[in-house]
N, C-alpha and C positions, 0 to 999 in steps of 0.2 A: 423548668417543668418541675411538677411534683412526680418524686417516684415513687409506685405502689408495688405492694407486697405482692405477691403468687398467691398467697395461702389465704383459702376459700373464710369465711365469717366463721364457719366452726370450726374448721382445722385452728386457725388462732386461738379463738374461747377453751379451745380443749390444750392447745399447748401454755397458755397464761394460767389455765387450773390446774393442770398437773405442775406447771414448775411453780407453784405456790403464790400463785395471784399475782402475779409479776405483768408490769406492762411492757409492753414492745415499740420501740424505739427504732425505724428503717434505717440501719447507718451505711451498709454495704448493698448493694444488687448487682452481682456477675456482670449480666448483659447490658448494666448502664456505664459499670466504674471501671471496666476491664476486668477479663476473666483470667488474671495471675494474682499469687501471692499478696507481690511487692502493693498493688494495687488494693487489697483484702485490708492489710497492716497499716498502709497510709491511712486509712477511713476508721478503721475500729483501735486502735492502738490507745491505751490510757481510756480506754472509755467505760471500767468495771468487769462486771459479769455479762456476760453476751451468751445469745442462739445463735446459732450458725445453724441455717435450714439449707438444705438442700434438694434438689427436684429431681428423681430419677422419672418413668413415663408409668412406672405402677404406682410408685410411694412417695413417702418424703421421711426425710429422715434427715440425723446431722449431731451434732452434740453441743448439752449445755456447759459453762465453765462460768465457777464461780470467781477465778480471777481475769485479771485483761490479758490481749495477746500481748508480748514481750515482757511479763512478766518474768521473773528468774525463779520464782519461787516454784517446787513442783507439789502439784495437788492433783485430785483425781477430776475426772470429768464425766458427765454423762452422754452414752451415745444412745440416741432413741431411733424410733422408726414408728412412724405415724400411719396408718393402713386401716381401712373402713372404718373409722372412727376409732381403733384402738391405739392405744400407747404403750409400745413395749421398750424395755429399756437394760441397758446393762453399766455397769461401770467401769473407765481401763482408767487407767496411772501405774503412781503418779508421774506426771511428766511436767516440763514446763509448756505453757500451752501452745508458744511458738513452736513445740515440737510436733505438732498435728498437723501444719504445713510443709514440714519436712520429708523429702522423698527418699532421702539415702540416710541414714545411719550416723551417728555426729559422734566422734571419740568423745569417751566419757558419758555420753547419755545412752539410757537404755530406748531399742528401738520400738515407736510406736506400733499398735495394731491396731490403729487405727490414723490412716494418710489421707491426707487431703489434697491432690496436687490439679489445683483449677488450670493450668496450664493445658492440662490434657486432657478435661472435664470429665476429671476419675476420681473413684475416692477406692483405696486399697483395702481392705477389714481383714485381718485373721481368721481363718476357718473358725475358731471357738469363738469369736465375737459374732459372726453372721449364725454362727447353729444358738446362741443367747437371744438373739432379738427378731429368731423366728426366721431368718432369711437361706436362699439358698448358699449351697456352699463356693458358690463362683467366689471369689478372693476381691474382685474389683469390680463395681458397681459405675457404669455411667452414669453422668449428670448432663441439666439442661439448664438448671440455673443454680446458683446460689446466692443467700441471702443471710444477710449477718444483721443482726439485732443488741439495742443496748437492753438488758431488763433492769428494770426498776422495780423495786418490790417492798420486802422487808425492811430494807435498809435504808430505803429513803424515808419509810413509814417511821423508824425508832429514831432518823433525823430529827424528824420535821416535828415529832410527838416534843422531843425535848427541847424544843424553841416556843413549844406553846401548853398551856396549863389544858388545854381543851383538845380535844380528837375531832371535837365539830368543827373546827379552824380550817379541819384537812382539805374537808369535801367543799367543793364545787359552792363558795359563798353566795351566789347568784341566783342558782339554781337553786339552793333552798328558801332562801328568798321568794324566788316565783312562784314557789312549789307552797310557801306557806300563803303566799297573798290569794293563789287558787284556795288553796284551802279555805280561807275567811271566806271568799266570796261564794265560793258553792255552800259553804255553812249559812251564810243571808239568805240564799234563794232557798235552800230545803226550810228554815225555821219560818219562811214569807211563804212556803208554800198551800196552796189549796188544792181540793179535787174541785174536778171538773165542772165549771158551774154550779161548785156549791151541794152537790147532789149528795155527798158524806160526808160525815166531820171529820172522818179518816180512814185513808185510802189503806186495803186491807193485800197485805202481800205476804205468801205460803212459802215456806222454802221446806220446798222436798230431796232427797236425797238419801244415797247408800248411806249406813253406820260409817261415823268420824268421817264425812266429807268437809265437815265445818260450818253446819247450819247455829248450833248454839253459838258457836264461836264467832260467826259475822253478826248475828246479834249483840253479843258483849263487843265487838267493834266500832258497830253504829251509836249502842251507848257511851261508850269511852271515849268517841271523836267531840258527842256532843256534851257529856261531863267532864271533860277536860281533863280527864287523867285515866288510865284504865284500872276497868271493874272487872269482874267475872258475875255477874247476875245469874245467865245462866250457867247449870251446870255443865262441866266441859270430860268427855273421858275416852281414852282409848280403846276398851274393851271392845271386842266386834260386837255385842249386842247393845253398845251406845248407852247411854245415860236419859238422854229424852224419851221416855215411853208416856206421858202424858201430853196432850194437844195443848198447848201453853198460846197465850195471846200478849205479844208485849206489847206496854204503850212504853214512851219514852219519854222523860222529862225533863225539858232544856233549862238548863244551869241558868242562862243568862236571866231569865226572865218567868221559870218554876213554874211553867204551862205543860201541858201534853203536847206531843207533837204532833204536827195531825196526819201520820201515818202511824200501823200498828203492823208488827210483824210477829208473823204467824209460826208456830214451831210443832212438829208433826213427830211422831217415831220413823226411825229411819227404813230405808227400802233395804231389802235382804232377798234371795233367789228364796227361802222357805220362809222365814220368820219374818217380823219386821209388818211395817204398815198393810194392814188387811185393805185390797183393791176396792174394796166396795167401802170403805169410808172415806174412800178419795171423792165420790161425789158430794156425801153427806159436807165434807167437808166445805166443800166450792159453793155449796149453795145457803151454807150461811147455819147446818140443823145441827153443829159440833158446839157446845160450849165449852170456854174456858176449862181447864183443870180436868179433862174428860179423860179418865184411862181406859188407854188403848190396847184390847186385845188383839195378839194375833192371828188369830185365826176365825175370830165373829167379829162384826163391824157391829156399830151402832143403831140401835133399832128405833121404833118410836114409841116404845112401851121404857123406853129407859128414860129415869127419873130429871136428868138435864139435857134432855132430848130439845132445840128449839124448836116448836112445829110451826111458828110463822114466822120465818126468818125476813128483815125486811131487807133489802140494797145495801147498808150499811156495815147488815151482817154476812155478806158474803164474800167470797175471795176474789178480790181485782184484778191481780195480777200472781202466775205463780215462777219460782224461780228455782231450777233444777239445781242445787248445787253439788258441784264434783269436786276431787280433788286432783286437778290437774296433773299429778304424779299417777294416779290410780287408773285413769283412761282405757289405757291398751290393755289393761288387769281388768277389766268388768268383762264378767261371763255372757253366754251366750242367753241364759235365764234373765241376769239382769237389763240385756240391750230391750229383750223383747218384752220385758216391763213396763222400762220408760218407755218405750213406743205405743204400748196401751196405752199407759197416763195421755201421752202427748194425742192420743186419738179420743181419750175423755174431757181432754182440756177443749180440742176442737170443737167435743159435738156440745159444751156448751158454752162457748161461745169466748171462754174464758184466754186472755192473753199470758202469756210465758217468754222468760229468759231464761238463762242458764250460766251460773256464776263458777268460774272456779276456785278456789283456794290453791292456797300453799304453794302461789306462782314462785315465792321465793326461793322454794327448796327443789326448786326445777333444778337439773342438769345445766351446766355451763352458764347460769342467771347468778350474777353476783346483788349485790346491796343497789349498786350504781345506776343497777339496768334499771330501776321499778321506773326511773326519772321518764322515761320512752319505753315504757315494758312494750308495747303493741308494734315496736319495731324492730324488736327482738326476735334474730332467727327463730329460737325453738319456743319462743311460743305463736308466732305464727304457724308453726307447723303442728305444735296442740291444738290450735283453733281449726286446723284443716282435718286431724286427725277425730276433733269432736263432731264437725259437721259430717264427715264423709259417716264415721260410725254411729251417732244417733241420729242423723239429718237434722240436726236444729242448722239453722240458718246462721252465716258465719258475723250478720248483726249485731244477733242477738245472745251474742257471747261475749260477758264479762269475765273483765281476771282482777281479782283481790287477792292483798296479803291480807290475812288476820292477826291479830293483837291476841300470840299464842302464851309467850315465855317474857313478854316485853314487860319491861317497868314506868316506860316513859313513852312518850306517844312522838308519831315521824310525820311532819306534813306531808313527808310524798306517800306516804302509808295511806294517810289521812285524804289525801285526795284519790285514790284508787277506790276505797272504801265508800267514800260519799260520790263520787260520779259512778260506779253502781248504785246506787239507793237512786240518786235521782233519775237514773233510767229507767229502775223499775216504778218507778213514783209516773212518769211519762206512760208509759205501758199502761200503768191501772186508768190514766185519764184515758188513753185510748178504749179501754174496756167499759168504761163509763158515757163516753162518747157515745159509742153502740149502742145501751141501752133503749130500748122502745121507749117513744115516751111517756104512756100510761105506765110504765113501771119505774119512772124519776119523779111520779106527781105527788 
């Protein structure tokens, strides 16, 4: 029978990240293997670094040791408390690891200020330890369960790297190969994509979002995948006012055939509570009145008297899909003014019949997300919670929210990132097709 931990996914991820990205393997569970120190030692000795986790009714706590149980070398250990998603810690020692399981002092050894007594289902802590951990002064903590994990992390990576000339070989090669196959399949599908009924030569996707959300970075990432190397055509900046002050329509040339791809990504001035894209500019962009390289003015929209104003736009000039772009780490920080502005834009899109999706960027820098999670990112609890937050705060349907990890500081392409980028692009093109299919017959002739 498989023995499972009592840690929630979030608790396990928090502890893994806190102790340096360790991977945990469950060695001992008191309710299964017995509430006794001897049962613990039988399963956990000579296992290398371990994490001992104990469960109280109100919180999770325990100790992390670099040494294995029953090693004779004295060393410091880390005592921690995990409560309400926050971890507090303090150092104890130096002790021999086994000293933490002794209820009584042994001649010649210092008495530990953290003592686990499994047979009595309790842990004794000295008052100074309680104070450092933010616990009550009561020195005895009752426990309902105890688990011990073998911790594999940097030590295993260093050993493996000494056997391999490439860190890539450390990854699960089957998953990497699977991502590469999927990436190539998506590339093939997008290269042969044609807008609905060939009504337009290219589908036009407008990227809208706050300054610094990752609009220009998404374009650069899409272009990078089709070029086969990382490129930075669109300027990217971190300043509050952003970089994109012109309306840009970016065409992407396929490296394989040298032809332009059947879609155009349109970048605009960022949204802001005060400055930024003028709300009255949005209908003109949607209808196709705004030309490439038009210089935006925050307080003044384009008018029909402007030299570059397109007076009689065709269907091919309109926006066929809008992608709202947000930094996944900034959703909770969106101001009421920004939320109201986004909802106003949504109503404007509905008025014009323009389909829209949401693109969450910087997903790889979210708390508790590591590179390996990108292979199955939509299954990760933090991402699921983030999608729920976007749905609740902004009203977007969960099925319309996409996540990506843009190329920002990398020098080489990653097939897993490519899959996320291309999958999001494919969903946008399908959404554009829905818009084109919904056009009145007289407008498509």
